[in-house]
N, C-alpha and C positions, 0 to 999 in steps of 0.2 A: 861764842860760839855763833854762828847765825843760823836757823834751820830756813831750809829750802821747802817750798809747798812739798814734795814727794818726802821729804824725812817727817814731815808732821802728818799726813797719810800714814807713813808706816805707824807711828807713834799710835795714832786711831787706831789702824788695824790691830795692833797688838793689844790693847787695854778691848777691844770687841771681842780679842781670840779670850781674854781673862777675864770675860764680863763685866770689864771696870770700865765708869764714866769718868774716864781719866780729865779729859775737857770740856764734857758738855757738849759733845757734839755728835748730832744723830749721822742723818745722810746730807752732807755740802750742797750734793746736785740737788737735792729738794727745795735749798736755799732760794728767799726771792733776792735780788738784784740790792737791797737796803742790807739785806742780812748779809751778804757776800761783802758788800764795804762794811760794815759794821765788826766780819770777821777780820779782815784785814788789819783796819786800824787796831784790833787787839791783838793782833800779832807783833807790831812795835811795842806796847808794851811789855808782852812775854822776851821778845828780844832784848830789849834795852836790860831788863831785870837780867835776862843771863849772860849778856854779854859783858856787862859793869859788876857780873857778882854782887849784887846790892839785894839785900832782903826788902821786903816787902814792904815795913814798917818804913824803913830808911824812904826807900821810894818815894811813900806817900808823905812822908816829911818834906822830901826834897820837893816835892809837885804841891804842898798842901793841901792837897784831898783826904777824905777818911780813908780808912786803909779795908776798910769793910767793901769800899766801892771799887778800889783798885783791888782788891781780892776778887771781886765778880769778875770785873774787867778781862785780870791775868787768868782768869778761868772759864775765858768766853762766856759767860753770864751775860749774853750786852740786850737780852731782850726788852731789858727795863729802860735801854739809853737810847737815844735819837743819834742819829749822824752826826747832828753839829754836837751834841754833848762829849761825844768820845772825839771829836775833832778839839773842842775847845780843851780837852783834859791831855790830849798829843802835845796842844800849845803849852802847857805849861812842863812838859816834859821837854819840847821844844829848847826853853829855856835853859836846860843843862844839858842838852846833846844836840852838839851840832848833825850828825845822822839823822837825825828825826826832824831837826829844825830843814836841812835840808831836803827829806823826804814830804813835809809840808808846803815848802815852796815849790817843788815838782807837782803835788796834787793840787794846790792852787794856779798853776799854770795850762794844768791840763783841764782842769771845770773851766778856764776863760777861753779856751778852742773855740772855733769854730768848728760845726760836726761835720767832720772829713767824708766822703762819698763812700761807697758801698767798700769799692773793690781798694781804698786806701785802708781804710778800717779792718779788711781782712789783713791786712800786708801789716798793720800794726800791731793787730791779735798774734800773729804769726811767729814777729819778731819777740814777742812780750813772751810768749811762751817758751820758744827756745831759749832766752836768754833767764828766764826762770827754773827751767828744764824740767819742764809740763811733759 
């Protein structure tokens, strides 16, 4: 199962109402740009685990990383990690998952893009928002 940003927001709101810290997220709107990128990268680990119906232990073995690290990442405790470290871990996951591999390919192509004009940027953001059901 794939979760949209709306579904994740609903889960967070439900956790707040129940006074639980389900995924260790408080106010995403207060995130720095770096934190937003880290959050987005962590989502891919969670998505793979859910869609593959794989245990965290098996996933850690598959990737060759300690289960404690993977647990922190899948619980969105990303403060300890740099963006490049999360991308490296995602690269290990991509060796076993074509969807993650394609995402990293897309991510690297975006990083290589020229900076678009302001109007082009706004159009791209609007298109992305519509695609992601935001």
